[in-house]
C-alpha positions in Angstrom: 0.0 0.0 0.0 1.4 3.4 -1.0 -0.8 5.5 1.3 0.2 5.0 4.9 -2.8 6.9 6.3 -5.1 4.6 4.4 -3.3 1.6 5.8 -3.5 2.9 9.4 -7.2 3.5 9.0 -7.7 0.0 7.8 -5.5 -1.5 10.5 -7.4 0.4 13.1 -10.7 -1.0 11.9 -9.1 -4.5 11.9 -7.9 -3.9 15.5 -11.3 -2.8 16.5 -12.8 -6.0 15.2 -10.2 -7.9 17.3 -11.3 -5.8 20.4 -7.8 -4.4 20.8 -7.7 -2.5 24.1 -5.5 0.2 22.6 -7.5 0.9 19.4 -8.3 4.4 20.6 -4.9 5.1 22.2 -1.7 6.6 21.0 1.4 7.8 22.7 2.5 11.4 22.3 6.1 12.3 22.8 7.3 15.9 23.4 10.3 17.6 24.8 10.4 19.3 28.2 12.0 22.7 28.8 15.3 21.0 29.5 15.2 18.8 26.4 14.1 15.7 28.2 11.8 13.4 26.2 8.4 12.9 27.8 5.8 10.4 26.6 2.2 9.8 27.7 -0.8 7.9 26.5 -3.7 10.0 25.2 -6.9 9.3 23.3 -6.6 8.9 19.6 -9.6 10.5 17.9 -10.3 10.2 14.2 -7.7 9.6 11.5 -8.2 11.2 8.1 -6.4 13.1 5.4 -5.9 16.0 7.8 -4.0 13.8 10.1 -4.5 12.4 13.6 -7.1 14.2 15.7 -6.2 14.9 19.3 -7.7 16.9 22.1 -5.3 18.8 24.4 -5.8 21.1 27.3 -3.9 24.3 27.2 -3.1 24.1 30.9 -1.2 20.8 30.4 2.6 20.5 30.2 2.4 18.8 26.9 0.6 21.8 25.4 3.2 24.1 26.7 6.0 21.9 25.4 4.3 21.8 21.9 4.1 25.6 21.9 7.7 26.0 23.0 9.4 23.4 20.8 6.9 22.7 18.0 8.2 19.1 17.8 6.4 15.9 18.7 5.8 12.4 17.5 3.1 9.8 17.9 3.5 6.1 18.6 0.7 3.7 17.8 0.8 0.0 18.6 -2.1 -2.5 17.9 -0.7 -5.8 19.0 -3.8 -7.7 17.9 -3.0 -7.0 14.3 0.8 -6.8 14.6 1.0 -3.2 13.5 3.1 -0.3 14.8 3.4 3.2 13.5 5.8 6.1 14.4 4.4 9.4 13.2 6.3 12.6 12.8 4.9 16.0 11.7 3.5 19.3 12.9 0.4 20.3 14.8 -2.4 22.1 13.0 -5.4 23.7 14.6 -8.7 21.8 14.3 -11.8 23.6 13.1 -14.2 24.6 15.9 -17.1 22.5 14.4 -14.9 19.3 14.6 -13.9 20.2 18.2 -17.5 20.5 19.1 -18.3 17.1 17.6 -15.6 15.6 19.8 -17.0 17.4 22.9 -20.4 16.1 22.1 -19.1 12.5 22.5 -17.6 13.1 26.0 -19.3 11.8 29.0 -20.3 13.9 32.0 -17.3 13.0 34.1 -14.9 13.8 31.3 -16.5 17.1 30.7 -16.3 18.0 34.3 -12.6 17.1 34.5 -11.8 19.6 31.6 -13.6 22.3 33.6 -11.6 21.3 36.8 -8.4 22.0 34.9 -9.8 25.4 33.9 -11.4 26.4 37.3 -9.2 24.8 40.0 -5.9 23.3 39.0 -4.0 23.0 35.7 -3.7 19.5 34.3 -0.8 17.4 35.7 0.1 20.0 38.4 0.4 18.9 42.0 -2.6 19.3 44.3 -2.9 19.1 48.1 -4.8 15.8 48.1 -7.2 13.6 46.2 -9.9 15.0 48.4 -9.2 18.4 46.9 -9.8 16.9 43.4 -13.0 15.1 44.5 -14.3 18.3 46.2 -13.7 20.3 43.1 -15.6 17.8 41.0 -18.5 17.8 43.4 -18.6 21.6 43.2 -18.7 21.3 39.4 -21.4 18.7 39.6 -23.6 21.1 41.5 -22.9 23.8 38.9 -23.4 21.4 35.9 -25.7 18.6 37.2 -26.2 16.9 33.8 -24.0 16.1 30.9 -25.7 18.4 28.5 -25.4 21.4 30.9 -21.6 21.3 30.7 -20.4 23.9 28.1 -17.3 23.3 26.0 -14.3 24.1 28.2 -12.5 27.2 27.1 -9.1 25.6 27.7 -9.7 22.6 25.5 -8.1 22.6 22.0 -8.5 20.3 19.1 -5.4 19.7 16.9 -4.3 17.5 14.1 -0.9 16.0 13.9 -0.3 16.5 10.2 2.1 13.8 9.3 5.2 14.4 7.2 6.9 11.1 8.0 5.5 7.7 9.0 7.5 4.6 9.9 5.3 1.5 9.3 6.0 -1.8 11.1 4.4 -5.1 10.3 5.2 -7.7 13.0 6.3 -11.2 12.1 6.6 -13.1 15.4 7.2 -16.5 13.9 10.6 -15.6 12.4 11.2 -12.1 13.9 11.8 -10.8 10.4 9.6 -7.8 10.8 8.7 -5.7 7.7 9.2 -1.9 7.9 8.8 0.9 5.5 9.5 4.6 5.9 7.0 6.9 4.2 7.8 10.6 3.5 5.2 13.1 2.4 6.0 14.9 -0.9 4.2 17.5 -3.0 2.5 14.8 -4.9 1.7 12.3 -2.1 3.9 9.8 -0.3 7.2 8.3 -1.2 8.6 5.2 0.6 12.0 3.8 1.3 13.1 0.3 0.6 12.0 -2.3 3.2 13.8 -2.1 6.6 14.2 -4.6 9.3 
């Protein structure tokens, strides 16, 4: 296949059919202010021609790191179908309508948590205790008692990782001769290197 995005979309559907627990997960790697690599699992939204859809909170360290360095990569692993992808590229803003669609899929608790970051404590920052977190969530529940009453959080951003390079890995556990291809985006589409192992 000469279109790595089309392959990834097909592999994801195959992984979903296999009930892969990581079908909606990817790993985002960024650089800290000191240049230390940092990786965390985040939700992988849709994949299409625009890239890999992600939701990020502007209060989070990963957002600050992206704004500072402008460099990141995604790692995707679906063991059920023996597929792995390393994705490099740049972040592009998501249109507001698409962000709203993602927000509409979020449950009550997830929406409240986004507002907790906005109202009480930035994401991933230390808090005094778990009781502080639970108390803040209870305060927000009183303010927004039902899912549909929770407005879109002002600190939530939708972005696409627009891929410029994708390393595709097909696992071969029987003989360990895994098949890899490196795809690079060009003006006319994608070019690929010879197979790598």
